[in-house]
N, CA, C and O atoms as CSV, one atom per row, in Angstrom:
chain,resi,resn,atom,element,x,y,z
A,1,MET,N,N,0.980,-1.189,-0.140
A,1,MET,CA,C,-0.080,-0.023,-0.168
A,1,MET,C,C,0.948,1.178,-0.265
A,1,MET,O,O,1.947,1.202,0.455
A,2,PRO,N,N,0.644,2.245,-1.249
A,2,PRO,CA,C,1.629,3.460,-0.887
A,2,PRO,C,C,1.365,4.135,0.099
A,2,PRO,O,O,0.256,4.088,0.631
A,3,ILE,N,N,2.399,4.935,0.550
A,3,ILE,CA,C,2.287,5.870,1.725
A,3,ILE,C,C,1.723,7.036,1.414
A,3,ILE,O,O,2.024,7.437,0.290
A,4,ARG,N,N,0.915,7.800,2.109
A,4,ARG,CA,C,0.141,8.902,1.794
A,4,ARG,C,C,0.946,9.958,2.233
A,4,ARG,O,O,1.432,9.977,3.364
A,5,ARG,N,N,1.115,10.838,1.400
A,5,ARG,CA,C,1.700,12.481,1.811
A,5,ARG,C,C,1.167,13.451,1.592
A,5,ARG,O,O,0.428,13.612,0.621
A,6,ARG,N,N,1.429,14.318,2.452
A,6,ARG,CA,C,0.518,15.804,2.313
A,6,ARG,C,C,1.081,16.212,0.909
A,6,ARG,O,O,2.115,15.673,0.514
A,7,PRO,N,N,0.381,17.226,0.074
A,7,PRO,CA,C,0.683,17.793,-1.080
A,7,PRO,C,C,2.092,18.327,-1.041
A,7,PRO,O,O,2.874,18.115,-1.967
A,8,LYS,N,N,2.422,19.035,0.057
A,8,LYS,CA,C,3.845,19.692,-0.138
A,8,LYS,C,C,5.108,18.593,0.123
A,8,LYS,O,O,6.174,18.672,-0.488
A,9,ALA,N,N,4.876,17.796,0.898
A,9,ALA,CA,C,5.862,16.838,0.808
A,9,ALA,C,C,5.968,15.671,-0.169
A,9,ALA,O,O,6.903,14.877,-0.267
A,10,GLN,N,N,4.705,15.720,-0.955
A,10,GLN,CA,C,4.947,14.691,-2.294
A,10,GLN,C,C,5.469,15.781,-3.419
A,10,GLN,O,O,6.077,15.235,-4.339
A,11,GLY,N,N,5.368,16.999,-3.510
A,11,GLY,CA,C,5.884,17.682,-4.217
A,11,GLY,C,C,7.394,18.131,-4.047
A,11,GLY,O,O,8.073,18.578,-4.971
A,12,GLU,N,N,7.845,17.949,-2.698
A,12,GLU,CA,C,9.211,18.018,-2.457
A,12,GLU,C,C,10.153,16.639,-3.044
A,12,GLU,O,O,11.269,16.603,-3.564
A,13,LEU,N,N,9.287,15.686,-2.748
A,13,LEU,CA,C,9.750,14.502,-3.215
A,13,LEU,C,C,10.078,14.249,-4.521
A,13,LEU,O,O,11.050,13.624,-4.943
A,14,ALA,N,N,9.108,14.834,-5.187
A,14,ALA,CA,C,8.843,14.812,-6.932
A,14,ALA,C,C,10.018,15.645,-7.175
A,14,ALA,O,O,10.904,15.150,-7.873
A,15,GLU,N,N,10.173,16.805,-6.726
A,15,GLU,CA,C,11.561,17.484,-6.975
A,15,GLU,C,C,12.898,16.852,-6.978
A,15,GLU,O,O,13.777,16.877,-7.840
A,16,LEU,N,N,12.845,16.183,-5.618
A,16,LEU,CA,C,14.288,15.410,-5.684
A,16,LEU,C,C,14.456,14.076,-6.770
A,16,LEU,O,O,15.568,13.747,-7.183
A,17,VAL,N,N,13.488,13.525,-7.078
A,17,VAL,CA,C,13.492,12.637,-8.085
A,17,VAL,C,C,13.601,13.180,-9.480
A,17,VAL,O,O,14.119,12.484,-10.353
A,18,PHE,N,N,13.200,14.235,-9.708
A,18,PHE,CA,C,13.301,14.987,-10.980
A,18,PHE,C,C,14.842,15.439,-10.875
A,18,PHE,O,O,15.470,15.257,-11.918
A,19,MET,N,N,15.411,15.880,-10.028
A,19,MET,CA,C,16.828,16.390,-9.823
A,19,MET,C,C,17.601,15.194,-10.243
A,19,MET,O,O,18.477,15.282,-11.103
A,20,CYS,N,N,17.283,14.024,-9.627
A,20,CYS,CA,C,18.294,12.714,-10.004
A,20,CYS,C,C,18.057,12.224,-11.061
A,20,CYS,O,O,18.929,11.463,-11.482
A,21,LYS,N,N,16.937,12.412,-11.847
A,21,LYS,CA,C,16.551,11.923,-13.118
A,21,LYS,C,C,17.480,12.819,-14.094
A,21,LYS,O,O,18.310,12.400,-14.902
A,22,ALA,N,N,17.152,14.071,-13.833
A,22,ALA,CA,C,17.685,15.147,-15.019
A,22,ALA,C,C,19.337,15.015,-14.802
A,22,ALA,O,O,20.032,14.669,-15.757
A,23,ALA,N,N,19.811,15.247,-13.761
A,23,ALA,CA,C,21.328,14.985,-13.572
A,23,ALA,C,C,21.942,13.744,-14.294
A,23,ALA,O,O,22.924,13.877,-15.024
A,24,SER,N,N,21.332,12.502,-14.071
A,24,SER,CA,C,21.577,11.464,-14.615
A,24,SER,C,C,21.675,11.161,-15.937
A,24,SER,O,O,22.270,10.211,-16.445
A,25,LEU,N,N,20.806,12.373,-16.670
A,25,LEU,CA,C,20.894,12.350,-18.180
A,25,LEU,C,C,21.638,13.390,-18.593
A,25,LEU,O,O,21.390,13.952,-19.660
A,26,GLY,N,N,22.560,13.736,-17.854
A,26,GLY,CA,C,23.681,14.976,-18.192
A,26,GLY,C,C,23.208,16.237,-18.177
A,26,GLY,O,O,23.976,17.115,-18.569
A,27,LEU,N,N,22.101,16.544,-17.809
A,27,LEU,CA,C,21.392,17.821,-17.992
A,27,LEU,C,C,21.892,18.577,-16.573
A,27,LEU,O,O,21.992,17.897,-15.552
A,28,VAL,N,N,22.218,20.096,-16.556
A,28,VAL,CA,C,22.401,21.016,-15.585
A,28,VAL,C,C,21.043,20.898,-14.961
A,28,VAL,O,O,20.035,20.623,-15.612
A,29,VAL,N,N,21.061,21.118,-13.674
A,29,VAL,CA,C,20.022,21.373,-12.779
A,29,VAL,C,C,20.258,22.399,-11.711
A,29,VAL,O,O,21.012,22.198,-10.760
A,30,ALA,N,N,19.485,23.672,-11.934
A,30,ALA,CA,C,19.953,24.407,-10.897
A,30,ALA,C,C,18.552,25.014,-9.983
A,30,ALA,O,O,17.497,25.279,-10.560
A,31,LYS,N,N,18.682,25.132,-8.916
A,31,LYS,CA,C,17.171,25.403,-7.875
A,31,LYS,C,C,17.613,26.857,-7.422
A,31,LYS,O,O,18.646,27.158,-6.823
A,32,PRO,N,N,16.632,27.653,-7.831
A,32,PRO,CA,C,16.556,28.990,-7.451
A,32,PRO,C,C,16.564,28.976,-5.696
A,32,PRO,O,O,16.148,27.978,-5.108
A,33,TRP,N,N,16.934,29.844,-5.147
A,33,TRP,CA,C,16.606,30.037,-3.744
A,33,TRP,C,C,15.246,30.634,-3.493
A,33,TRP,O,O,14.823,31.627,-4.084
A,34,GLY,N,N,14.558,29.918,-2.524
A,34,GLY,CA,C,13.142,30.339,-2.059
A,34,GLY,C,C,12.180,29.602,-3.034
A,34,GLY,O,O,12.551,28.774,-3.865
A,35,ASP,N,N,10.998,29.975,-2.844
A,35,ASP,CA,C,9.784,29.325,-3.661
A,35,ASP,C,C,9.085,30.249,-3.961
A,35,ASP,O,O,7.880,30.044,-3.812
A,36,ASN,N,N,9.484,31.549,-4.467
A,36,ASN,CA,C,8.300,32.583,-4.620
A,36,ASN,C,C,8.326,32.752,-6.135
A,36,ASN,O,O,7.507,33.474,-6.704
A,37,LEU,N,N,9.368,32.015,-6.840
A,37,LEU,CA,C,9.095,32.070,-8.446
A,37,LEU,C,C,8.065,30.796,-9.082
A,37,LEU,O,O,7.840,29.719,-8.531
A,38,PRO,N,N,7.629,31.186,-10.153
A,38,PRO,CA,C,6.607,30.371,-10.704
A,38,PRO,C,C,7.316,28.831,-11.313
A,38,PRO,O,O,6.574,27.976,-11.797
A,39,PHE,N,N,8.604,28.651,-11.228
A,39,PHE,CA,C,9.226,27.388,-11.513
A,39,PHE,C,C,9.953,27.003,-10.413
A,39,PHE,O,O,10.111,27.731,-9.433
A,40,ASP,N,N,10.522,25.604,-10.553
A,40,ASP,CA,C,11.114,25.055,-9.495
A,40,ASP,C,C,12.692,25.077,-10.052
A,40,ASP,O,O,13.635,25.351,-9.309
A,41,PHE,N,N,12.809,24.819,-11.164
A,41,PHE,CA,C,14.496,24.546,-11.626
A,41,PHE,C,C,14.717,25.397,-12.902
A,41,PHE,O,O,13.817,25.757,-13.661
A,42,LEU,N,N,15.967,25.653,-13.028
A,42,LEU,CA,C,16.534,26.065,-14.571
A,42,LEU,C,C,17.168,24.595,-14.971
A,42,LEU,O,O,17.727,23.826,-14.189
A,43,VAL,N,N,16.987,24.433,-16.106
A,43,VAL,CA,C,17.476,23.082,-16.829
A,43,VAL,C,C,17.837,23.071,-17.835
A,43,VAL,O,O,17.153,23.709,-18.635
A,44,GLY,N,N,18.920,22.454,-18.301
A,44,GLY,CA,C,19.456,22.272,-19.764
A,44,GLY,C,C,20.920,21.991,-19.631
A,44,GLY,O,O,21.624,21.963,-18.621
A,45,ASP,N,N,21.237,21.771,-21.012
A,45,ASP,CA,C,22.582,21.374,-21.211
A,45,ASP,C,C,23.652,22.524,-21.546
A,45,ASP,O,O,24.869,22.353,-21.480
A,46,ALA,N,N,23.184,23.410,-21.820
A,46,ALA,CA,C,24.124,24.619,-22.299
A,46,ALA,C,C,22.959,25.816,-22.320
A,46,ALA,O,O,21.791,25.566,-22.618
A,47,PRO,N,N,23.423,27.124,-21.970
A,47,PRO,CA,C,22.514,28.067,-21.671
A,47,PRO,C,C,21.847,28.476,-23.432
A,47,PRO,O,O,22.466,28.168,-24.451
A,48,PRO,N,N,20.788,29.049,-23.430
A,48,PRO,CA,C,19.808,29.371,-22.343
A,48,PRO,C,C,19.299,28.184,-21.948
A,48,PRO,O,O,19.158,27.204,-22.679
A,49,PHE,N,N,18.921,28.281,-20.386
A,49,PHE,CA,C,18.267,27.296,-19.604
A,49,PHE,C,C,16.897,27.341,-19.684
A,49,PHE,O,O,16.337,28.364,-20.079
A,50,TYR,N,N,16.286,26.357,-19.358
A,50,TYR,CA,C,14.749,26.213,-19.516
A,50,TYR,C,C,14.219,26.388,-18.017
A,50,TYR,O,O,14.929,25.958,-17.108
A,51,ARG,N,N,13.033,26.987,-17.732
A,51,ARG,CA,C,12.553,27.092,-16.485
A,51,ARG,C,C,11.244,25.913,-16.421
A,51,ARG,O,O,10.281,25.834,-17.183
A,52,VAL,N,N,11.542,25.161,-15.390
A,52,VAL,CA,C,10.622,24.047,-15.417
A,52,VAL,C,C,10.082,23.890,-13.868
A,52,VAL,O,O,10.742,23.784,-12.834
A,53,GLN,N,N,8.638,23.910,-14.065
A,53,GLN,CA,C,7.838,23.541,-13.010
A,53,GLN,C,C,7.630,22.042,-12.740
A,53,GLN,O,O,7.242,21.379,-13.702
A,54,VAL,N,N,7.836,21.400,-11.548
A,54,VAL,CA,C,7.664,20.207,-11.253
A,54,VAL,C,C,6.333,19.971,-10.712
A,54,VAL,O,O,5.929,20.735,-9.835
A,55,LYS,N,N,5.551,18.955,-11.144
A,55,LYS,CA,C,4.082,18.606,-10.671
A,55,LYS,C,C,4.390,17.281,-10.429
A,55,LYS,O,O,5.473,16.813,-10.782
A,56,SER,N,N,3.185,16.353,-9.621
A,56,SER,CA,C,3.220,14.904,-9.489
A,56,SER,C,C,1.897,14.640,-9.075
A,56,SER,O,O,1.201,15.472,-8.493
A,57,THR,N,N,1.524,13.451,-9.377
A,57,THR,CA,C,0.119,12.985,-9.072
A,57,THR,C,C,0.103,11.526,-8.764
A,57,THR,O,O,1.120,10.906,-9.076
A,58,SER,N,N,-0.811,10.913,-8.242
A,58,SER,CA,C,-1.230,9.600,-8.045
A,58,SER,C,C,-2.713,9.526,-8.018
A,58,SER,O,O,-3.171,8.432,-7.687
A,59,VAL,N,N,-3.386,10.285,-8.244
A,59,VAL,CA,C,-4.743,10.589,-8.524
A,59,VAL,C,C,-5.445,9.832,-9.758
A,59,VAL,O,O,-5.221,10.251,-10.894
A,60,ARG,N,N,-6.159,8.899,-9.590
A,60,ARG,CA,C,-6.665,8.172,-10.764
A,60,ARG,C,C,-7.965,8.864,-11.287
A,60,ARG,O,O,-8.844,9.306,-10.546
A,61,HIS,N,N,-7.982,8.905,-12.620
A,61,HIS,CA,C,-9.062,9.610,-13.112
A,61,HIS,C,C,-9.648,8.642,-14.312
A,61,HIS,O,O,-8.828,8.517,-15.222
A,62,CYS,N,N,-10.713,8.027,-14.489
A,62,CYS,CA,C,-10.957,6.860,-15.269
A,62,CYS,C,C,-9.762,5.930,-15.392
A,62,CYS,O,O,-9.302,5.429,-14.367
A,63,ARG,N,N,-9.223,5.664,-16.592
A,63,ARG,CA,C,-7.965,4.970,-16.801
A,63,ARG,C,C,-6.737,5.603,-17.110
A,63,ARG,O,O,-5.873,5.062,-17.801
A,64,GLY,N,N,-6.606,7.033,-16.486
A,64,GLY,CA,C,-5.485,8.087,-16.596
A,64,GLY,C,C,-5.471,8.462,-14.896
A,64,GLY,O,O,-6.106,7.968,-13.964
A,65,TYR,N,N,-4.512,9.497,-14.946
A,65,TYR,CA,C,-3.882,10.162,-13.818
A,65,TYR,C,C,-4.232,11.685,-14.341
A,65,TYR,O,O,-4.031,12.225,-15.429
A,66,HIS,N,N,-4.836,12.154,-13.129
A,66,HIS,CA,C,-5.197,13.398,-13.097
A,66,HIS,C,C,-4.063,14.486,-12.434
A,66,HIS,O,O,-3.607,14.352,-11.299
A,67,LEU,N,N,-3.732,15.489,-13.282
A,67,LEU,CA,C,-2.679,16.599,-13.002
A,67,LEU,C,C,-3.516,17.924,-12.965
A,67,LEU,O,O,-4.554,18.174,-13.577
A,68,SER,N,N,-2.851,18.664,-12.147
A,68,SER,CA,C,-3.091,19.889,-11.781
A,68,SER,C,C,-2.021,20.622,-12.453
A,68,SER,O,O,-0.854,20.363,-12.158
A,69,CYS,N,N,-2.358,21.700,-13.513
A,69,CYS,CA,C,-1.592,22.305,-14.048
A,69,CYS,C,C,-1.646,23.967,-13.894
A,69,CYS,O,O,-1.568,24.793,-14.803
A,70,PHE,N,N,-1.802,24.203,-12.469
A,70,PHE,CA,C,-2.026,25.917,-12.151
A,70,PHE,C,C,-1.227,25.605,-11.001
A,70,PHE,O,O,-0.905,24.554,-10.447
A,71,ARG,N,N,-0.926,27.219,-10.738
A,71,ARG,CA,C,-0.329,27.783,-9.443
A,71,ARG,C,C,-1.328,27.497,-8.468
A,71,ARG,O,O,-2.495,27.795,-8.722
A,72,PRO,N,N,-0.964,26.847,-7.161
A,72,PRO,CA,C,-1.970,26.550,-5.968
A,72,PRO,C,C,-2.498,27.770,-5.466
A,72,PRO,O,O,-3.689,27.944,-5.209
A,73,ALA,N,N,-1.407,28.788,-5.301
A,73,ALA,CA,C,-1.842,30.116,-4.426
A,73,ALA,C,C,-3.037,30.828,-5.306
A,73,ALA,O,O,-4.027,31.223,-4.690
A,74,SER,N,N,-2.980,30.971,-6.482
A,74,SER,CA,C,-3.489,31.780,-7.252
A,74,SER,C,C,-4.581,31.185,-7.889
A,74,SER,O,O,-5.592,31.855,-8.100
A,75,ARG,N,N,-4.493,29.763,-8.292
A,75,ARG,CA,C,-5.465,28.960,-9.097
A,75,ARG,C,C,-5.465,29.678,-10.384
A,75,ARG,O,O,-6.547,30.042,-10.843
A,76,GLN,N,N,-4.218,29.955,-11.102
A,76,GLN,CA,C,-4.208,30.576,-12.356
A,76,GLN,C,C,-3.223,29.600,-13.127
A,76,GLN,O,O,-2.327,29.000,-12.535
A,77,THR,N,N,-3.406,29.508,-14.212
A,77,THR,CA,C,-2.608,28.522,-15.197
A,77,THR,C,C,-1.376,29.254,-15.375
A,77,THR,O,O,-1.289,30.481,-15.309
A,78,TYR,N,N,-0.432,28.456,-15.602
A,78,TYR,CA,C,0.825,28.917,-16.130
A,78,TYR,C,C,0.986,29.362,-17.421
A,78,TYR,O,O,0.461,28.696,-18.313
A,79,THR,N,N,1.670,30.462,-17.732
A,79,THR,CA,C,2.187,31.004,-19.034
A,79,THR,C,C,3.380,30.664,-19.553
A,79,THR,O,O,4.200,30.178,-18.775
A,80,ALA,N,N,3.707,30.823,-20.824
A,80,ALA,CA,C,4.899,30.947,-21.393
A,80,ALA,C,C,5.858,32.188,-21.081
A,80,ALA,O,O,7.031,32.287,-21.439
A,81,ARG,N,N,5.197,33.014,-20.420
A,81,ARG,CA,C,6.049,34.137,-19.904
A,81,ARG,C,C,6.764,33.936,-18.575
A,81,ARG,O,O,7.726,34.626,-18.237
A,82,GLN,N,N,6.104,32.690,-17.639
A,82,GLN,CA,C,6.618,32.228,-16.532
A,82,GLN,C,C,7.180,30.998,-16.420
A,82,GLN,O,O,7.828,30.822,-15.388
A,83,ILE,N,N,7.114,30.070,-17.212
A,83,ILE,CA,C,7.835,28.994,-17.443
A,83,ILE,C,C,7.988,28.410,-18.970
A,83,ILE,O,O,7.422,28.880,-19.957
A,84,ASP,N,N,8.683,27.527,-18.954
A,84,ASP,CA,C,8.778,26.714,-20.523
A,84,ASP,C,C,8.384,25.354,-20.530
A,84,ASP,O,O,8.147,24.788,-21.597
A,85,PHE,N,N,8.276,24.682,-19.259
A,85,PHE,CA,C,7.994,23.444,-19.427
A,85,PHE,C,C,7.172,22.727,-17.834
A,85,PHE,O,O,7.555,23.081,-16.720
A,86,ILE,N,N,6.361,22.002,-17.981
A,86,ILE,CA,C,5.939,21.112,-16.790
A,86,ILE,C,C,6.681,19.701,-16.982
A,86,ILE,O,O,6.772,19.096,-18.050
A,87,ALA,N,N,7.269,19.238,-15.556
A,87,ALA,CA,C,8.036,18.233,-15.660
A,87,ALA,C,C,6.713,17.476,-14.860
A,87,ALA,O,O,6.203,18.118,-13.942
A,88,ALA,N,N,6.212,16.275,-15.156
A,88,ALA,CA,C,4.883,15.686,-14.405
A,88,ALA,C,C,5.347,14.198,-14.231
A,88,ALA,O,O,5.680,13.375,-15.084
A,89,TYR,N,N,5.274,14.110,-12.953
A,89,TYR,CA,C,5.739,12.798,-12.517
A,89,TYR,C,C,4.406,12.004,-11.747
A,89,TYR,O,O,3.709,12.392,-10.810
A,90,VAL,N,N,4.359,10.769,-12.520
A,90,VAL,CA,C,2.876,9.931,-12.306
A,90,VAL,C,C,3.645,8.923,-11.476
A,90,VAL,O,O,4.285,8.002,-11.982
A,91,ILE,N,N,3.546,9.155,-10.129
A,91,ILE,CA,C,4.339,8.410,-8.970
A,91,ILE,C,C,4.005,6.715,-9.126
A,91,ILE,O,O,4.915,5.886,-9.130
A,92,PRO,N,N,2.661,6.377,-9.244
A,92,PRO,CA,C,2.634,4.754,-9.150
A,92,PRO,C,C,2.978,4.120,-10.380
A,92,PRO,O,O,3.012,2.896,-10.501
A,93,GLU,N,N,3.279,5.066,-11.452
A,93,GLU,CA,C,3.651,4.240,-12.955
A,93,GLU,C,C,5.252,4.743,-12.744
A,93,GLU,O,O,6.025,3.922,-13.238
A,94,ARG,N,N,5.716,5.537,-12.320
A,94,ARG,CA,C,7.285,6.023,-11.913
A,94,ARG,C,C,7.623,6.290,-13.490
A,94,ARG,O,O,8.518,5.643,-14.034
A,95,VAL,N,N,6.842,7.302,-14.222
A,95,VAL,CA,C,6.687,7.934,-15.407
A,95,VAL,C,C,6.934,9.634,-15.471
A,95,VAL,O,O,6.335,10.439,-14.758
A,96,TRP,N,N,7.688,9.881,-16.227
A,96,TRP,CA,C,7.737,11.384,-16.367
A,96,TRP,C,C,7.030,11.799,-17.825
A,96,TRP,O,O,7.010,11.105,-18.841
A,97,TYR,N,N,6.494,13.040,-17.649
A,97,TYR,CA,C,5.951,13.720,-18.814
A,97,TYR,C,C,6.924,15.057,-18.919
A,97,TYR,O,O,7.116,15.674,-17.871
A,98,VAL,N,N,7.474,15.477,-19.997
A,98,VAL,CA,C,8.062,16.772,-20.065
A,98,VAL,C,C,7.273,17.328,-21.037
A,98,VAL,O,O,7.374,16.956,-22.206
A,99,LEU,N,N,6.238,18.459,-20.577
A,99,LEU,CA,C,5.461,19.110,-21.205
A,99,LEU,C,C,5.387,20.625,-21.480
A,99,LEU,O,O,5.122,21.412,-20.572
A,100,PRO,N,N,5.621,21.020,-22.735
A,100,PRO,CA,C,5.960,22.315,-23.260
A,100,PRO,C,C,4.538,23.103,-22.676
A,100,PRO,O,O,3.410,22.784,-23.054
A,101,VAL,N,N,4.823,24.193,-21.679
A,101,VAL,CA,C,3.615,25.075,-21.267
A,101,VAL,C,C,2.775,25.234,-22.449
A,101,VAL,O,O,1.640,24.796,-22.257
A,102,ARG,N,N,2.968,25.719,-23.605
A,102,ARG,CA,C,2.331,26.156,-24.845
A,102,ARG,C,C,1.165,24.931,-25.217
A,102,ARG,O,O,0.010,25.214,-25.534
A,103,ALA,N,N,1.631,23.676,-25.128
A,103,ALA,CA,C,0.966,22.384,-25.441
A,103,ALA,C,C,-0.220,22.253,-24.463
A,103,ALA,O,O,-1.107,21.450,-24.753
A,104,LEU,N,N,-0.314,23.006,-23.279
A,104,LEU,CA,C,-1.485,22.905,-22.418
A,104,LEU,C,C,-2.367,23.771,-22.661
A,104,LEU,O,O,-3.507,23.486,-22.293
A,105,ARG,N,N,-2.187,24.844,-23.218
A,105,ARG,CA,C,-3.362,25.815,-23.819
A,105,ARG,C,C,-4.293,26.254,-22.711
A,105,ARG,O,O,-5.522,26.184,-22.719
A,106,HIS,N,N,-3.389,26.788,-21.613
A,106,HIS,CA,C,-4.161,27.260,-20.513
A,106,HIS,C,C,-5.048,26.462,-19.880
A,106,HIS,O,O,-5.890,27.062,-19.212
A,107,ARG,N,N,-5.124,24.858,-19.902
A,107,ARG,CA,C,-5.812,24.093,-19.210
A,107,ARG,C,C,-5.137,23.991,-17.627
A,107,ARG,O,O,-3.949,23.954,-17.307
A,108,LYS,N,N,-6.359,23.961,-16.777
A,108,LYS,CA,C,-5.999,24.011,-15.483
A,108,LYS,C,C,-5.711,22.569,-15.098
A,108,LYS,O,O,-4.964,22.389,-14.136
A,109,THR,N,N,-6.292,21.365,-15.835
A,109,THR,CA,C,-6.046,20.136,-15.437
A,109,THR,C,C,-5.811,19.350,-16.538
A,109,THR,O,O,-6.264,19.936,-17.521
A,110,ILE,N,N,-5.266,18.195,-16.863
A,110,ILE,CA,C,-5.101,17.408,-17.823
A,110,ILE,C,C,-5.217,15.873,-17.170
A,110,ILE,O,O,-5.174,15.781,-15.943
A,111,VAL,N,N,-5.376,14.567,-18.053
A,111,VAL,CA,C,-5.315,13.360,-17.650
A,111,VAL,C,C,-4.386,12.879,-18.526
A,111,VAL,O,O,-4.465,12.929,-19.753
A,112,LEU,N,N,-3.246,12.276,-17.682
A,112,LEU,CA,C,-2.271,11.349,-18.526
A,112,LEU,C,C,-2.507,9.958,-18.409
A,112,LEU,O,O,-2.965,9.501,-17.362
A,113,PHE,N,N,-2.239,9.241,-19.379
A,113,PHE,CA,C,-2.754,7.696,-19.633
A,113,PHE,C,C,-1.188,6.743,-20.126
A,113,PHE,O,O,-0.888,6.400,-21.269
A,114,PRO,N,N,-0.543,6.542,-19.076
A,114,PRO,CA,C,0.695,6.032,-18.981
A,114,PRO,C,C,0.604,4.691,-19.215
A,114,PRO,O,O,1.616,4.096,-19.585
A,115,ARG,N,N,-0.601,4.008,-19.042
A,115,ARG,CA,C,-1.009,2.806,-18.967
A,115,ARG,C,C,-1.748,2.275,-20.432
A,115,ARG,O,O,-1.882,1.125,-20.851
A,116,ARG,N,N,-2.061,3.242,-20.878
A,116,ARG,CA,C,-3.051,2.847,-22.320
A,116,ARG,C,C,-2.023,2.207,-23.272
A,116,ARG,O,O,-1.001,2.808,-23.601
A,117,PRO,N,N,-2.316,1.017,-23.688
A,117,PRO,CA,C,-1.820,0.585,-24.884
A,117,PRO,C,C,-2.034,1.259,-26.143
A,117,PRO,O,O,-3.081,1.848,-26.409
A,118,PRO,N,N,-0.871,1.157,-27.050
A,118,PRO,CA,C,-0.945,2.016,-28.007
A,118,PRO,C,C,-2.270,1.592,-29.308
A,118,PRO,O,O,-2.792,2.343,-30.131
A,119,SER,N,N,-2.512,0.039,-29.046
A,119,SER,CA,C,-3.734,-0.030,-29.921
A,119,SER,C,C,-4.962,0.506,-29.442
A,119,SER,O,O,-5.909,0.487,-30.227
A,120,ARG,N,N,-5.134,0.996,-28.265
A,120,ARG,CA,C,-6.274,1.923,-27.938
A,120,ARG,C,C,-6.328,3.421,-28.044
A,120,ARG,O,O,-7.245,4.148,-27.664
A,121,GLY,N,N,-5.350,3.719,-28.545
A,121,GLY,CA,C,-5.384,5.185,-29.286
A,121,GLY,C,C,-4.413,5.847,-27.967
A,121,GLY,O,O,-4.691,5.679,-26.780
A,122,ARG,N,N,-3.324,6.563,-28.440
A,122,ARG,CA,C,-2.601,7.520,-27.375
A,122,ARG,C,C,-3.318,8.434,-26.895
A,122,ARG,O,O,-4.243,8.879,-27.575
A,123,GLY,N,N,-3.098,8.851,-25.812
A,123,GLY,CA,C,-3.595,10.346,-25.129
A,123,GLY,C,C,-2.947,11.436,-25.825
A,123,GLY,O,O,-1.894,11.260,-26.437
A,124,ARG,N,N,-3.602,12.690,-25.749
A,124,ARG,CA,C,-2.994,13.954,-26.311
A,124,ARG,C,C,-1.758,14.260,-25.862
A,124,ARG,O,O,-1.155,15.175,-26.424
A,125,PHE,N,N,-1.106,13.505,-24.688
A,125,PHE,CA,C,0.231,14.320,-24.097
A,125,PHE,C,C,1.008,13.079,-24.184
A,125,PHE,O,O,1.977,13.005,-23.429
A,126,GLU,N,N,0.761,12.078,-24.975
A,126,GLU,CA,C,1.700,11.052,-24.688
A,126,GLU,C,C,2.853,11.095,-25.434
A,126,GLU,O,O,3.768,10.341,-25.102
A,127,LYS,N,N,3.034,12.044,-26.655
A,127,LYS,CA,C,4.438,12.376,-27.205
A,127,LYS,C,C,5.225,12.921,-26.439
A,127,LYS,O,O,6.401,12.979,-26.796
A,128,TYR,N,N,4.886,13.412,-25.330
A,128,TYR,CA,C,5.785,14.073,-24.229
A,128,TYR,C,C,6.185,13.048,-23.175
A,128,TYR,O,O,7.023,13.462,-22.373
A,129,ARG,N,N,5.801,11.916,-23.025
A,129,ARG,CA,C,6.141,10.970,-22.057
A,129,ARG,C,C,7.695,10.880,-22.351
A,129,ARG,O,O,8.094,10.866,-23.516
A,130,GLU,N,N,8.695,10.809,-21.117
A,130,GLU,CA,C,9.946,10.590,-21.186
A,130,GLU,C,C,10.646,11.500,-22.265
A,130,GLU,O,O,11.694,11.163,-22.815
A,131,ALA,N,N,10.044,12.576,-22.502
A,131,ALA,CA,C,10.644,13.649,-23.605
A,131,ALA,C,C,11.684,14.360,-23.150
A,131,ALA,O,O,11.671,15.538,-23.506
A,132,TRP,N,N,12.612,14.011,-22.453
A,132,TRP,CA,C,13.687,14.818,-21.763
A,132,TRP,C,C,14.521,15.486,-22.715
A,132,TRP,O,O,15.204,16.454,-22.382
A,133,ARG,N,N,14.506,15.010,-23.924
A,133,ARG,CA,C,15.330,15.496,-25.074
A,133,ARG,C,C,14.845,17.157,-25.209
A,133,ARG,O,O,15.601,18.089,-25.483
A,134,LEU,N,N,13.572,17.234,-24.972
A,134,LEU,CA,C,13.121,18.751,-25.020
A,134,LEU,C,C,13.903,19.585,-24.144
A,134,LEU,O,O,14.135,20.723,-24.552
A,135,LEU,N,N,14.372,19.229,-22.975
A,135,LEU,CA,C,15.290,20.022,-22.201
A,135,LEU,C,C,16.787,20.242,-22.599
A,135,LEU,O,O,17.610,20.702,-21.807
A,136,ARG,N,N,17.084,19.871,-23.915
A,136,ARG,CA,C,18.551,20.051,-24.192
A,136,ARG,C,C,18.394,21.223,-25.260
A,136,ARG,O,O,17.422,21.354,-26.005
A,137,ASN,N,N,19.353,21.937,-25.219
A,137,ASN,CA,C,19.612,23.221,-26.049
A,137,ASN,C,C,19.464,22.873,-27.528
A,137,ASN,O,O,20.056,21.919,-28.033
A,138,PRO,N,N,18.539,23.796,-28.291
A,138,PRO,CA,C,18.542,23.370,-29.709
A,138,PRO,C,C,19.686,23.181,-30.484
A,138,PRO,O,O,19.778,22.390,-31.422
A,139,ARG,N,N,20.698,24.048,-30.002
A,139,ARG,CA,C,22.080,24.129,-30.824
A,139,ARG,C,C,22.737,22.747,-30.287
A,139,ARG,O,O,23.596,22.245,-31.011
A,140,GLN,N,N,22.445,22.173,-29.231
A,140,GLN,CA,C,23.286,20.872,-28.867
A,140,GLN,C,C,22.509,19.544,-29.510
A,140,GLN,O,O,23.142,18.529,-29.801
A,141,ARG,N,N,21.103,19.658,-29.695
A,141,ARG,CA,C,20.622,18.594,-30.106
A,141,ARG,C,C,21.052,17.521,-31.453
A,141,ARG,O,O,20.932,16.298,-31.531
A,142,ALA,N,N,21.501,18.348,-32.280
A,142,ALA,CA,C,21.510,17.756,-33.715
A,142,ALA,C,C,22.824,17.063,-33.383
A,142,ALA,O,O,23.385,16.365,-34.228
C-alpha cells in the first residue's frame, strides 16, 4: 500500500526525483533560492536554460491520472512568460512527462494515460512521455 503524503511533501519528493533523473541524463539542474518564483528549476545542457515547474500525481481518473497544471496559491494557469515546461511525475507508474507549457493551452487540469496500450489510441500528451530531449538546448540536439 502506497504511503500517503501531504501535497507539499509529495511535491518536494517529486522535485528530488526530478533532480536525480535530469542530472543522470547529463542535464544541468539549478534550484533558485526560495519558492516565490513560478518555476522550480533551471534546466538544460547549455545556456539558455529552461524554466521547469515540477508537478506530481497519484490521483486516478478513469484509466489515467489527473494532473493539476495551475499555481496553487492563485489557481491561475502557468503561462509561457512564467515557465517553459511542466515536468509531471506519475508516481505509481514511475513515469515522467516533459510538457511544453504551450501544449497545455491554459488548461488547469489534464489527464495522463501511461498505462494505455498504443492499440487503444494514445492520449493527447503521450508524445511528451519521457521527452527529456526537449530540455536540451536546440543547438546541442543535432
